[in-house]
C-alpha positions in Angstrom: 60.6 89.5 107.2 61.0 85.8 106.4 64.5 84.5 106.5 67.5 83.4 108.5 69.0 85.2 111.4 72.6 85.0 112.6 74.4 86.5 115.5 77.9 86.4 114.1 79.2 87.4 110.7 81.0 84.1 110.4 77.6 82.2 110.7 76.2 84.4 107.9 79.2 83.9 105.7 79.0 80.1 106.2 75.3 80.1 105.4 75.9 82.2 102.2 78.6 79.7 101.2 76.4 76.7 101.8 73.7 78.3 99.6 76.3 79.1 96.9 77.7 75.6 97.0 74.2 74.1 96.7 73.5 76.2 93.6 76.9 75.7 92.0 78.2 79.3 92.4 80.5 80.8 91.3 80.2 79.6 87.7 83.5 79.6 85.9 83.7 82.8 83.7 80.4 83.9 85.2 79.6 87.1 87.1 77.4 85.7 89.8 79.3 84.8 93.0 76.5 84.1 95.4 72.9 82.8 95.3 72.0 85.0 98.3 73.9 87.6 100.4 73.6 88.6 104.0 72.9 91.9 105.6 73.6 93.4 109.0 71.0 95.3 111.0 72.9 97.9 113.0 69.8 98.7 115.1 69.1 95.1 115.9 72.6 93.7 116.2 72.2 90.7 114.0 73.0 89.4 110.5 70.3 88.0 108.2 69.5 86.5 104.9 66.2 87.0 103.2 64.4 83.8 102.3 64.1 83.0 98.6 62.3 80.0 97.1 64.3 76.8 97.4 66.7 78.1 100.1 65.0 75.9 102.8 66.6 72.9 101.0 70.0 74.2 102.2 69.4 76.3 105.3 66.2 74.6 106.7 62.9 76.3 107.4 63.0 80.1 107.6 61.7 82.1 110.5 59.8 85.3 110.7 61.5 88.2 112.4 61.6 92.0 112.4 64.4 94.2 111.1 64.3 97.8 112.5 64.6 100.4 109.8 66.3 103.7 110.7 64.3 106.9 110.5 65.2 109.1 107.6 64.6 112.8 107.5 64.0 114.4 104.2 
């Protein structure tokens, strides 16, 4: 995955807020609150935001990392 990795939830929240501020979210009377959102990987123990075009202007250059997906039994 290409994105941004954080080791505390507060770091992820701060990055999400920086991105929202940059894009001007939330818009008054609008439904969109955030430009991007963060996720938590239980298996890896970190928070992350997937890179979207333009996000590097706010959060810097993204990095490549792996997110372990849980095994699902059908």
